[in-house]
C-alpha positions in Angstrom: 7.1 -132.6 44.2 5.9 -129.8 46.4 2.4 -128.6 45.3 2.1 -125.8 47.6 3.0 -122.7 46.1 5.2 -120.2 48.4 3.4 -119.0 51.1 4.1 -115.5 50.2 3.9 -114.3 46.8 5.2 -110.8 47.6 8.6 -112.2 48.6 8.8 -113.1 44.9 11.3 -111.3 43.0 9.8 -108.1 41.6 10.2 -107.4 38.1 11.5 -103.9 37.3 9.5 -102.4 34.3 11.3 -99.5 32.9 9.1 -97.0 31.1 10.6 -95.1 27.9 10.2 -91.7 28.5 12.6 -90.6 25.7 9.7 -89.7 23.6 8.5 -87.4 26.0 11.7 -85.2 25.8 11.7 -85.1 22.3 10.3 -81.7 20.6 8.8 -83.5 17.7 6.3 -85.1 20.2 5.2 -81.8 21.6 4.9 -80.1 18.3 2.7 -83.1 16.9 0.7 -82.7 20.0 0.1 -79.1 19.6 -0.9 -79.4 15.9 -3.2 -82.2 17.1 -5.0 -79.8 19.5 -5.1 -76.9 17.1 -6.7 -79.3 14.3 -9.3 -80.4 16.7 -10.1 -76.9 17.7 -10.2 -75.7 14.1 -12.3 -78.8 13.0 -14.8 -78.0 15.8 -15.0 -74.4 14.9 -15.2 -75.2 11.2 -18.1 -77.7 12.0 -19.8 -75.3 14.2 -19.7 -72.5 11.5 -21.1 -74.7 8.8 -23.9 -76.0 11.0 -24.9 -72.3 12.2 -24.6 -71.7 8.2 -26.9 -74.3 7.4 -29.3 -73.3 10.1 -29.5 -69.8 9.3 -30.2 -70.8 5.5 -32.9 -73.4 6.6 -34.6 -70.6 8.6 -34.6 -68.1 5.8 -35.7 -70.5 3.4 -38.5 -71.6 5.6 -39.4 -68.0 6.2 -39.4 -67.3 2.4 -41.6 -70.2 1.8 -44.1 -68.9 4.5 -43.9 -65.4 3.0 -44.7 -66.8 -0.6 -47.7 -68.6 0.5 -48.9 -65.6 2.7 -48.2 -63.3 -0.4 -49.8 -65.6 -2.9 -52.9 -66.0 -0.6 -53.3 -62.3 -0.3 -53.0 -61.8 -4.0 -56.0 -64.4 -4.9 -57.9 -62.8 -2.0 -57.7 -59.2 -3.4 -58.1 -60.3 -6.9 -61.4 -62.0 -6.0 -62.6 -59.2 -4.1 -61.9 -56.9 -7.1 -63.8 -59.3 -9.5 -66.6 -58.8 -6.8 -66.4 -55.2 -6.4 -66.1 -55.0 -10.4 -69.6 -56.8 -10.6 -70.9 -54.3 -8.2 -70.0 -51.5 -10.2 -71.4 -52.9 -13.2 -74.7 -53.5 -11.7 -75.1 -50.9 -9.2 -76.7 -48.1 -11.6 -79.6 -50.7 -12.4 -80.6 -51.3 -9.0 -83.3 -49.2 -7.4 -82.4 -47.0 -4.2 -83.9 -49.2 -1.8 -82.0 -52.3 -2.9 -78.7 -50.8 -2.8 -78.1 -52.3 0.9 -79.1 -55.8 -0.1 -76.7 -55.7 -3.1 -73.9 -54.8 -0.9 -70.8 -56.7 -2.1 -69.5 -59.2 0.3 -65.5 -59.1 0.1 -63.5 -62.1 1.4 -61.2 -60.7 4.1 -60.1 -64.1 5.8 -56.4 -63.7 4.7 -56.3 -59.8 5.4 -57.8 -60.3 8.7 -55.6 -63.2 9.8 -52.4 -61.4 8.7 -52.2 -59.7 11.9 -51.7 -62.9 13.7 -48.7 -63.8 11.3 -45.2 -63.2 11.8 -44.5 -62.7 8.3 -47.3 -60.2 7.5 -45.2 -57.1 8.0 -42.2 -58.6 5.7 -44.5 -58.1 2.9 -43.4 -54.6 1.4 -45.1 -51.8 3.0 -46.3 -49.9 0.0 -48.5 -53.0 -1.0 -49.8 -53.4 2.3 -50.6 -49.7 2.4 -52.5 -50.0 -1.0 -54.4 -52.9 -0.1 -55.6 -51.3 3.2 -56.5 -48.1 1.4 -58.2 -50.3 -1.1 -60.6 -51.9 1.5 -61.2 -48.7 3.5 -62.1 -46.6 0.4 -64.3 -49.0 -1.1 -66.2 -49.6 2.1 -66.5 -45.7 2.4 -67.5 -45.4 -1.2 -70.2 -48.1 -0.9 -71.6 -46.8 2.5 -71.8 -43.4 0.9 -73.7 -44.6 -2.2 -76.1 -46.5 0.2 -76.8 -43.6 2.4 -77.1 -41.0 -0.5 -74.2 -39.0 0.4 -72.8 -39.8 -3.2 -75.0 -40.3 -6.3 -74.8 -43.7 -7.7 -72.9 -42.5 -10.9 -70.5 -40.7 -8.7 -69.7 -43.3 -6.2 -69.5 -45.8 -9.5 -66.7 -43.6 -10.8 -65.0 -43.4 -7.7 -64.9 -47.2 -7.3 -63.8 -47.8 -10.9 -60.7 -45.5 -10.1 -60.0 -47.3 -7.2 -60.3 -50.6 -9.0 -58.2 -49.3 -11.9 -55.3 -48.3 -9.3 -55.3 -51.9 -7.4 -55.5 -53.7 -10.9 -52.8 -51.7 -12.8 -50.4 -51.0 -10.0 -50.9 -53.0 -6.8 -51.9 -56.3 -8.0 -49.1 -56.7 -10.4 -46.4 -55.6 -7.9 -47.8 -58.2 -5.3 -47.6 -60.9 -7.9 -44.2 -60.0 -9.1 -43.2 -60.1 -5.6 -44.4 -63.6 -4.8 -43.1 -64.8 -7.9 -39.7 -63.6 -7.1 -40.0 -65.7 -3.9 -41.2 -68.6 -6.1 -38.0 -68.4 -8.3 -35.7 -68.3 -5.3 -37.4 -71.1 -3.5 -37.1 -73.4 -6.8 -33.3 -72.6 -7.2 -33.2 -74.1 -3.7 -35.0 -77.0 -4.7 -38.1 -76.0 -2.6 -41.2 -76.7 -4.9 -43.9 -74.3 -3.8 -46.5 -74.5 -6.6 
């Protein structure tokens, strides 16, 4: 028995492998390939659209949540300042002229001052921002005029009472309604804010 293989394996007879190309010439093959490509493109497009839609929805809800917190904090700050100014109005006539400067109300302006750095600040309705700006400006002017005796105490007190009535009866309810509307929308989307 000869254990040595033939010295030249290349001399061995070659197998002829015949490929069946009949599928490539059938129309059904090409139609199925075209539909597969179309389905892939449509699938990728729909997935991208849904992803974009979800990203936009997330961005909107995140923005809404930031606006809610900003407006709620602004409401609380203005409410506190209204209470401070109301106490001032109630006691201003009982104070002697020299003590007016010492009893000047210290209004908190942390939220108001920091709103200038917030991208969400100007998304607050402009009429609300304008009313609050006027409230701070006019109250400061009236108090300064009372202290410098440009206004009598009783006249300045009347002006402050009118200013307080407007902010309490008009601006604060609008601001509260505004942030409560945001709260409802957020709660409807399963985002708890309270």
